[in-house]
Every structure is written in C-alpha cells, then in structure tokens.
C-alpha positions as CSV (number, residue, x, y, z in Angstrom):
1,M,40.3,-17.4,-37.5
2,A,40.6,-17.9,-33.8
3,E,38.2,-16.4,-31.3
4,D,38.6,-15.3,-27.7
5,G,36.2,-16.3,-24.9
6,G,33.8,-13.5,-25.9
7,G,33.5,-14.7,-29.5
8,K,35.6,-11.8,-30.9
9,R,38.0,-12.4,-33.7
10,I,41.8,-12.4,-32.9
11,L,44.3,-11.9,-35.6
12,G,45.7,-15.4,-36.3
13,A,49.3,-16.2,-36.6
14,H,49.1,-17.1,-40.3
15,W,47.6,-13.7,-41.0
16,A,50.2,-12.0,-38.8
17,F,53.0,-13.7,-40.8
18,A,51.3,-12.7,-44.1
19,A,50.9,-9.1,-42.9
20,F,54.6,-9.1,-42.0
21,F,55.8,-10.4,-45.4
22,F,53.3,-8.1,-47.2
23,G,54.8,-5.1,-45.4
24,V,58.3,-6.0,-46.2
25,A,57.5,-6.8,-49.8
26,G,55.7,-3.5,-50.1
27,Y,58.7,-1.7,-48.6
28,Y,61.1,-3.0,-51.3
29,L,58.6,-2.6,-54.1
30,V,58.0,1.0,-53.3
31,T,61.7,1.6,-52.9
32,L,62.3,0.3,-56.4
33,L,59.3,2.3,-57.8
34,T,60.3,5.6,-56.2
35,A,63.9,5.2,-57.3
36,A,62.8,4.5,-60.8
37,A,60.4,7.4,-60.8
38,F,63.1,9.8,-59.5
39,N,65.7,8.6,-62.1
40,R,63.1,9.1,-64.9
41,H,62.2,12.6,-64.0
42,V,65.5,13.9,-62.9
43,G,68.1,14.0,-65.6
44,D,71.5,15.5,-66.1
45,D,70.0,18.8,-67.0
46,D,67.4,18.8,-64.3
47,P,69.1,19.7,-61.0
48,V,68.2,17.7,-57.9
49,E,67.8,20.9,-55.9
50,A,64.5,21.5,-57.8
51,Y,63.1,18.5,-56.0
52,A,65.0,18.9,-52.7
53,G,62.0,19.3,-50.4
54,P,59.8,16.5,-51.8
55,L,62.9,14.2,-51.8
56,L,63.0,14.4,-48.0
57,L,59.6,12.9,-47.7
58,L,60.0,10.6,-50.7
59,A,62.9,9.0,-48.8
60,F,60.5,7.8,-46.1
61,L,57.7,6.6,-48.4
62,P,58.9,3.0,-48.5
63,N,59.1,3.0,-44.7
64,L,55.5,4.1,-44.3
65,V,54.4,1.1,-46.3
66,L,55.7,-1.2,-43.6
67,G,52.6,-0.7,-41.5
68,L,50.0,-1.2,-44.2
69,G,50.2,-5.0,-44.0
70,P,49.5,-5.3,-40.2
71,A,46.9,-2.5,-40.3
72,I,44.9,-4.1,-43.2
73,A,45.1,-7.6,-41.8
74,S,44.0,-6.4,-38.4
75,L,41.1,-4.4,-39.7
76,R,40.0,-7.1,-42.1
77,Y,40.8,-10.4,-40.3
78,G,41.4,-9.4,-36.7
79,S,39.7,-7.4,-34.0
80,G,41.3,-4.0,-34.8
81,L,44.5,-2.3,-34.0
82,E,43.9,-1.8,-30.3
83,R,42.9,-5.4,-29.6
84,D,45.4,-7.1,-31.8
85,F,48.4,-4.8,-31.1
86,G,47.5,-2.6,-28.1
87,L,48.0,0.8,-29.7
88,R,46.0,2.8,-27.2
89,T,48.5,4.4,-24.9
90,R,48.2,3.8,-21.2
91,G,50.1,5.4,-18.3
92,R,52.3,2.3,-17.9
93,D,53.0,2.2,-21.6
94,L,54.1,5.9,-21.4
95,R,56.5,5.2,-18.5
96,I,58.0,2.1,-20.0
97,G,58.2,3.6,-23.5
98,L,60.0,6.8,-22.4
99,A,62.4,4.9,-20.2
100,C,63.3,2.4,-23.0
101,G,63.5,5.2,-25.5
102,L,66.1,7.0,-23.4
103,L,68.0,3.7,-22.8
104,A,67.9,3.0,-26.6
105,L,69.6,6.3,-27.2
106,V,72.3,5.5,-24.8
107,V,72.8,2.0,-26.2
108,G,73.0,3.4,-29.7
109,F,75.6,6.0,-28.8
110,V,77.8,3.6,-26.9
111,L,77.7,0.9,-29.6
112,N,78.4,3.5,-32.3
113,A,81.3,4.9,-30.3
114,A,82.6,1.3,-29.8
115,E,82.5,0.6,-33.6
116,I,84.3,3.9,-34.3
117,A,86.9,3.0,-31.7
118,V,87.4,-0.5,-33.3
119,F,87.1,0.3,-37.0
120,G,88.0,3.9,-37.1
121,G,86.0,7.0,-38.0
122,D,86.3,6.4,-41.8
123,E,84.9,2.9,-41.5
124,V,81.7,3.7,-39.6
125,S,79.4,6.0,-41.5
126,D,76.8,8.3,-40.0
127,S,73.1,7.8,-40.3
128,P,71.6,9.0,-43.6
129,L,69.7,11.5,-41.6
130,T,72.8,13.6,-41.3
131,D,72.6,14.4,-45.1
132,L,69.0,15.4,-45.1
133,P,69.5,19.1,-44.1
134,D,71.8,19.5,-47.1
135,V,69.0,18.6,-49.5
136,S,66.2,20.6,-47.7
137,G,66.3,23.3,-50.3
138,G,66.8,25.8,-47.5
139,S,63.1,25.5,-46.5
140,P,62.3,24.7,-42.9
141,V,58.8,23.5,-44.0
142,W,60.3,20.3,-45.4
143,L,62.5,19.7,-42.4
144,I,59.5,20.1,-40.1
145,A,57.4,17.6,-42.2
146,T,60.4,15.2,-42.2
147,A,60.8,15.5,-38.4
148,L,57.1,14.7,-37.8
149,V,57.4,11.7,-40.1
150,L,60.5,10.6,-38.2
151,V,59.0,10.9,-34.8
152,I,55.4,9.9,-35.4
153,A,54.9,7.9,-38.6
154,V,58.1,5.9,-38.8
155,P,57.9,4.5,-35.2
156,L,54.2,3.6,-35.8
157,T,54.8,1.7,-39.0
158,E,58.0,-0.1,-38.0
159,E,56.5,-1.1,-34.6
160,L,53.3,-2.4,-36.2
161,L,55.4,-4.6,-38.5
162,L,58.0,-5.9,-36.1
163,R,56.8,-5.6,-32.5
164,G,53.2,-6.0,-33.7
165,A,52.6,-8.5,-36.5
166,L,55.9,-10.4,-36.4
167,W,56.1,-10.5,-32.6
168,N,52.5,-11.8,-32.3
169,A,53.0,-14.4,-34.9
170,L,56.2,-15.8,-33.3
171,A,54.6,-15.7,-29.8
172,H,51.6,-17.6,-31.1
173,Y,53.8,-20.6,-31.7
174,K,55.2,-20.5,-28.1
175,I,58.6,-19.4,-29.1
176,P,60.6,-18.3,-26.0
177,P,60.2,-14.6,-25.4
178,W,64.0,-14.0,-25.5
179,V,64.1,-15.6,-29.0
180,V,61.2,-13.4,-30.2
181,L,63.1,-10.4,-28.8
182,V,66.3,-11.3,-30.6
183,L,64.7,-12.2,-33.9
184,T,62.6,-9.0,-34.1
185,S,65.6,-7.0,-33.2
186,L,67.7,-8.6,-35.9
187,V,65.1,-8.0,-38.5
188,F,64.8,-4.4,-37.3
189,A,68.6,-3.9,-37.8
190,L,68.7,-5.6,-41.2
191,L,65.7,-3.7,-42.5
192,H,67.4,-0.4,-42.2
193,G,70.1,-1.5,-44.6
194,E,72.8,0.5,-42.9
195,T,75.6,-2.1,-42.7
196,T,78.0,0.1,-40.7
197,R,75.3,0.6,-38.0
198,T,73.9,-2.9,-37.9
199,I,75.3,-3.6,-34.4
200,A,74.1,-0.4,-32.9
201,L,70.7,-0.8,-34.6
202,F,70.4,-4.4,-33.2
203,G,71.2,-3.1,-29.7
204,Q,68.6,-0.4,-30.0
205,G,66.1,-2.9,-31.4
206,L,66.6,-5.1,-28.3
207,V,65.8,-2.1,-26.0
208,L,62.7,-1.2,-28.1
209,G,61.7,-4.9,-27.9
210,L,62.0,-4.7,-24.1
211,A,59.3,-2.0,-24.1
212,R,57.0,-4.4,-25.9
213,H,58.0,-7.3,-23.7
214,Y,57.5,-5.7,-20.3
215,S,54.3,-3.8,-21.3
216,G,52.8,-6.5,-23.4
217,R,51.6,-3.8,-25.8
218,T,53.0,-2.3,-29.0
219,S,52.1,1.2,-27.9
220,A,55.0,1.1,-25.4
221,S,57.5,0.2,-28.2
222,V,56.0,2.9,-30.4
223,L,56.6,5.5,-27.7
224,A,60.2,4.2,-27.1
225,H,60.9,4.3,-30.8
226,A,59.5,7.9,-31.0
227,A,61.7,9.0,-28.1
228,N,64.7,7.4,-29.7
229,N,64.0,9.2,-32.9
230,L,63.4,12.6,-31.3
231,P,67.0,13.8,-30.9
232,P,67.9,12.9,-34.5
233,A,64.8,14.8,-35.7
234,V,65.8,17.8,-33.7
235,L,69.3,17.6,-35.1
236,L,67.9,18.0,-38.6
237,F,67.5,21.7,-37.9
238,T,71.1,22.1,-36.8
239,G,72.7,20.7,-40.0
240,H,74.9,18.3,-38.0
C-alpha cells in the first residue's frame, strides 16, 4: 500500500485492478443469478405482467454491482471515495460534467444516425430502455424509481468502475492519457452488450472520459453520465 506525503493511504494500482475485475465479475454473476431466479419463478402459466414493476429495477441490479468493487477496495485499502476517486462535486466539476454530458448526447445522436444511414433502420436497434415503459405494469411508481436509478445510481457505479478504478490503475503505470481514455471508453461500450450501438457508446464513452481527464476527478464524469442519461430517463414516461 502506497502512502502520500502525509502518510495517508492511497489506493494502489493492484487493488484498483482487483476492484475493477471484482466489479465486472460481480456484474456477470448477478446477471446469471437474476436470470435464473426469474426463469424459475415465472413459468408459462405465470404471466410476466405480474412481475412487471419489479422487473424494471431487476434489470438494473447487475449494473449496480459494478461499483461495489471500487467502493469496498477504497474504503478497506485506500483513503476513501473522495481521496481515491474525487467524488465530492466542485464547481469546476459541475461545469465540465454538464458540458460533456450535453456533448455526449450530441455525439450519441450523430453516431446512431450515421449507423442507421449506413446499415438501415432494421439493422440498428434502439436502446433496451425503449421497451421499459411497455413492462411498467401501468404504474408510474416503477418508472419513477427506474428513472432515478438511471440518472443517479447507474452513472455512479459505472463511473466508479471505469473512470475511477480502471482509470487510476492504468494511470498508475504511466500509460499515456489518450490510451487510458480510449481503453476505458472501449470497455464502457463493450460492457453494455448492445452490439448495434457499440460505436455510439464508444463515442459517448470518449466524451465522458474527457470530463474525467480535464477535471482530474470522477465526480465530473459522474455528472456528465447523469446528464447524458437524463433525456432517456424522461422519455420513459412518454412510451417512445
């Protein structure tokens, strides 16, 4: 465990890498467990509509696990979330985060439109979020809860994993910043598992990474991610 000039612990690169892999492994494990649990309790004679509301939140459960690895490693082996990742929002973080969030929306829209133009509308699918209103069970309560998860919890956990633990681990070994930016953006795109949107997600990941790069703090990329997720969260209530 490394120490700074004041003798305080700093999350080492080996723990940061371990936290990253723990988060990813937990993500896929919980995905399998939730899928198995759902298939076990919902049979042919048990309509999915009966579980519609909880299914909205269950769909995000694996994603929420992503941040556990970095959080546990930081609290146990590092100096805490603020010192290791810079989670306390400052004025500069807010400005950079909102600007990058808006830019990420534009980049995502342009790249999605380009893919549709090249491959055709039938080849490029929409985000899975477009189907969520159809399984809401007609209750706005579940949509509100899902929107809050999408805007608050998802950006926090994904950014802790990628622009927090993974970014810090790569930077520790003096990897050029642009390589760190590209690698974390690629992992961001692949982690979503949406093959038809990989290019757009990669582009958005680059912009979110710029927030982390220019601010030097994960809080800016969390804000950018939240701003990027806000319009899709609002669209949950329109059914489009």
